N, C-alpha and C positions, 0 to 999 in steps of 0.2 A: 503493501499499498504506498501511497506516496501523498504525504501529507503537505510537505514543505518544501515550494522548487525557490530557486535562487539563479534569478539572470542576472548574470555578468558581462560585460567588458572596459573599455580602459575609463572612458569619462564617464561614465556612467548617463551623458544627457543624450542621448537618442535611442538608440535601438533597445537598450535594456529596459529604459524608461517605459518604450513604447510597449515593448513585451511586459512587463509590470504591467502596464495598463490593461492590454488585451487580454493578460492569464486573469485577469481578478473577474471581466465580465464573461468569459466566456468557461473557465474551468468552475467545478465543483465549489461551490461555497466554504465546505470543508479543509480547502485546499489553501494552505497559505503560502503568498507569493510577498519574493521580494526583490529587490532590486541593488547592484553597487555597484563601484569602477577600483581599479589599483591606481586610477590617478582622478579620483573625480572633481570635473567639473563642475558647469551647473546647465540645470534642465533648458534643454532648446524649447523659444518658442515655437520653429516649424513642427515637432514633436509635439506639443499641446495643441495646434492647430489640425495637426493629419487625424489627432486623434479625434478632435472635437468633431470634424468630418462624419465620423463615422458614429458619434453619441457617445462617446467617453471622455469624461473630463478627468483628464491628470495633472491639472494645473497645481493642487495640491502636493504632489510628487516633489523631490528634491533628490539630487544627488548626495551619494553618502560612499564611505568607503566601507571595506571589506570587513573591517573590525566591527563594523556598527552591526551589521546586521548576524552575527554569527555562523557565520558557513559550515561551520563544523557541523551544525543541528540539520543543515540540508538532506533531504532525503534525493533529491535531484538538483543538479546544479546544471547550467544550461548557459556555456559561452556563445558570444555570436559575434565576434570579431574576425574580420575577414584579412586585413594586410596586416594588421596591429598584432604585436605578442598578447595573447590572451591572460586574462590573472590566472593562477592557479591555484585551487585549494587541496593540500594534501589531506589524505586520508580514504576510507574505503566508503565512499560514495558514486551513486548513479551518476553518471556525464553521457550528454549531447555536446554535439557542437552546429551550433548552426554559422555560416561563416555568408553574414551580411553586411556588405558594400555598405559603410558610413556616409549616410547621407547628407550629414556636413560639410565633406569636403567638396559637393556642390553647392551647396547652398540655397537649394530653392525647394521649393513645398513639393516640387514632382517626387524628387529623390526620398524625399520622405515619406509621400503616399509610397515609390514604390516598392520603400522596406516596411511598411506598416502591412500591405497588404502580404508581402512576404512571409514574415512573423506573424500575423491573423491565422495563414493555412497551416503555418507549422503547429500552431498552437491550436489548433481545430481538429491535426491527427491526434496530436497528443491528449486531448481530451475525450476521444475517443479511446485511446490505450490505457489509460487513468484507470487502475481495481480490474483488469481486462481479468474475467474467468479463466479457469484451467478450459482449453481445447485439448481436442481429444492426442493420442499418444499414437503417431502415425508412424507406420515402420517403410512406407513408402510412399513416392511422391510420383503420381500419373500426370499425364496431361498429352491430349491428342490436339492436330491442328490438321486442317483442312488444306490441299494441295492439288494446283493444277496438274501437274506433271510428274509421276510419281518417283519414277526411276531418276530424276535429276536432283530430286528433292533430298530423296535415300541415299544418292553420292554427296550432296554437302550436309547434309546432319550425320551423313558417316563419317563426314572428315570433321567437322564440329568435335563432334563427342569423342572421335578417334577410336571406333568401334563401327566393323558389321552391325546388323540389326541381325536380333537374336533368330528371325523370322519376318516372311515377310510373303503376302501373293499380289495376285495381281489389282488388289483394294487395299492390301496398307502394308507397311512395314513398321515393327514393332524394335525399339533400342532398349537396352538395359544397362543399368549403369551403377551395379551393385556398391561401389564405392560411392554414388553418390547418392542412393535412396531414388534414385529415378527409372521411372517407367515412361519411355515418351515412343508417341504412337503417330506414325503422319495416315491419313486417311484420303483417301480419291475423294476430289469434289463434289462428283454427282449433280453437279451442272449447277451448283447453286453459286452465286453470286459474292465473290473473294473481294475485300477489301481491308483496310488498314485493319483490322480486327479480324484473323480467322482462324480464331480461336474457336474450336470443337466443345471441349471440355475438361478439366481438371477433375483427378480425382487423387483420394488418400487412402491406402490400405491400414486396412487394423490388424489387431490379432486374429480376432475371433467373434461369434454373433454377438457377444454379449458387452461386445467393445463398441460396434457398431449401433446396439441399443441403447448404450449409454450416449455414444454421441448426440442420436437424437434427443436423445430428455437436456444435454446438455445445448443445442441448438436451440429447444423450444424456450430452454432457459434466458437464454441471451439474446433472445429476440431476431433469432435466423428464417429466414423464407425457408419452409420445410418444401421441397417441389414433389418428389414422392417421400410416402415412410419406410421407416425400415423393413425388409420383404427381404424372402430368400426366390430368386429366380433361377429356375434350372435351365432355360434355353441359352444357346451360346456358351459362354462362361458361366456355370452355376458359382453364384457367387451371392454372401449375404450383403445388401446393399442399400443407402441411404441417398436420396437425391437432393439437393439443396441449391439455391440461386443466390450467388452475391448481389450487394448491393446494383448493380450494373446488368445482374440478368444471367452472368454467367453459370452456366450449368457447374458443380461440383457434384463427383459420384466421392463417395465414404464408401467403402467395401471392405469385406475379408473372405478368404478363398474358403470353401469349403472343406472340412475334412473326410477322410475316406468314412468314417462312419457317419455323416452326416450324408454324404454322396450317395451311400447305401438307401438313403428312406427316400429316394426322387420317386416322385408319384409317377404314376404310369402320364396320367396326362399332363404333366408338369406346369400345372397350374401354379402358378406364383403364391408363395404361403407368408403372411404380413406377421409382423414378430413383435408389435405392439397393440395388445386389444382394443378396441375401438377405430384403429385407424386406416379401416378397408373402406374402398369405395363404396359407397352408395351403389345398392342393383338396380 
């Protein structure tokens, strides 16, 4: 849990001051936020103006030395220096470095707006990561992409991954890199339009059926979109599988391969078996 975040730069006049104000506005109220500098100067009026444009008032903030903010008690330290030497606080603390160009060198509001927006975007990501619950413990990561020319793409990715595909047909090629935990598949396009996002789907392997069911409950708890609830499928490659979609709609397959004992229970009609009561589709 991250309860105290400290933003540092040299003068504590612009970037770290804007980060402090933005963090107070964006992060949960139980997170304590502070900023400081190794050679503090004065709060920049342009930093105040840039934040006021997005409804945040930092006019009451002031530049401070590190000694005033007890950096040794921080749970997370974020440094924002780009060209300068950032202040360093020793000790076992989590650290992030966001190299944001110093808007004071340009001296105009446009540079402060750019820095403000860059810092704001990073803090918005940070807000989503604070107190992140544990996810499923994957044993393999799987990705599939559609390609127009299977042969040419197989050559390219064979070079990139430095390995021949484990297997291929006229429709797909599968690359396995156990050292990377990677299962990567090229799939023929089937006439679908390809654009900058040629992703077909991602996947993560889990140890067993219980882990797939557990991943479903974790996904529900974290508010993830469940595309298909956990089920055992027999056709094609028999799997225990759960399908999720990420915020942009990309499909994520969370799966576990069946044991020999589980394979022996395959029904003659190969109808999928739903693993969590109440998640079966309505008839």
